Each structure stands twice: as structure tokens, then as C-alpha cells.
ZAMARGU-4260 file (C-alpha; in steps of 0.2 Angstrom, whole numbers, plus 5000, padded with zeros to 4 digits):
<rodrens>
0) 4342/5044/5246 | 4357/5055/5242 | 4359/5064/5226 | 4377/5063/5220 | 4388/5068/5206
5) 4400/5054/5202 | 4416/5059/5192 | 4421/5043/5182 | 4439/5042/5175 | 4439/5049/5157
10) 4420/5051/5156 | 4407/5065/5159 | 4401/5067/5177 | 4385/5057/5181 | 4371/5063/5192
15) 4362/5050/5201 | 4354/5044/5218 | 4362/5032/5230 | 4353/5024/5245 | 4369/5023/5255
20) 4386/5031/5253 | 4400/5019/5250 | 4408/5013/5266 | 4426/5011/5269 | 4432/4995/5260
25) 4418/4995/5247 | 4422/4990/5230 | 4407/4996/5220 | 4394/5010/5220 | 4376/5007/5215
30) 4369/5022/5206 | 4350/5024/5203 | 4343/5035/5189 | 4360/5039/5181 | 4360/5054/5170
35) 4371/5068/5164 | 4372/5084/5174 | 4360/5093/5162 | 4347/5079/5163 | 4352/5071/5146
40) 4355/5052/5145 | 4372/5045/5147 | 4378/5041/5130 | 4386/5024/5134 | 4371/5017/5144
45) 4355/5010/5136 | 4339/5021/5137 | 4330/5009/5149 | 4344/5008/5161 | 4339/5013/5179
50) 4353/5006/5189 | 4372/5007/5186 | 4385/4998/5196 | 4402/5007/5195 | 4419/5000/5203
55) 4427/5012/5215 | 4444/5011/5206 | 4436/5019/5191 | 4429/5034/5201 | 4440/5050/5204
60) 4428/5057/5217 | 4410/5058/5222 | 4401/5075/5226 | 4386/5073/5239 | 4373/5086/5235
65) 4364/5095/5249 | 4347/5089/5253 | 4331/5100/5253 | 4332/5101/5272 | 4350/5106/5272
70) 4347/5120/5260 | 4334/5128/5272 | 4348/5130/5286 | 4353/5148/5287 | 4372/5150/5287
75) 4382/5166/5292 | 4372/5182/5292 | 4380/5198/5290 | 4371/5213/5297
</rodrens>
């Protein structure tokens, strides 16, 4: 699972998880557990919504957040 922030046209960004990143030629993105970046519910979704399918033509861009394993990697170290 990847944690992503999806920037939808004319809407607040949505934080969610995806099983796979969209492939070249994909038309939709399936988001699981959609919520606002602050954890609040998305105002245009029903409270019980667990999966949201968004067409790619409505998305400006998708940010892929680093996983827990990636955060443990040490970058450049200055002595």
C-alpha cells in the first residue's frame, strides 16, 4: 500500500492509500480510506465511504508519501 495525496481539480487535496500506483494509460485511480490532510472527512463524501474512484482527467497531480522503511534511510550527512 502507498500513502498518497491526490490533488483534485477545484477541491481540497485528499489523503488516501492505494494498492498500486496508476499505470501509463490508466483512466482511474482507486483511493482507499479517503480523508482530508488533517484527518477530517471529505465534505462531499458520505461518512461511510471507504473507497473512492477518481478519473485521472480530474486530478492535477498525485504525491506519493515516503513509507516507514524509506524514512529510516540516512541521506547526506555533514560532518
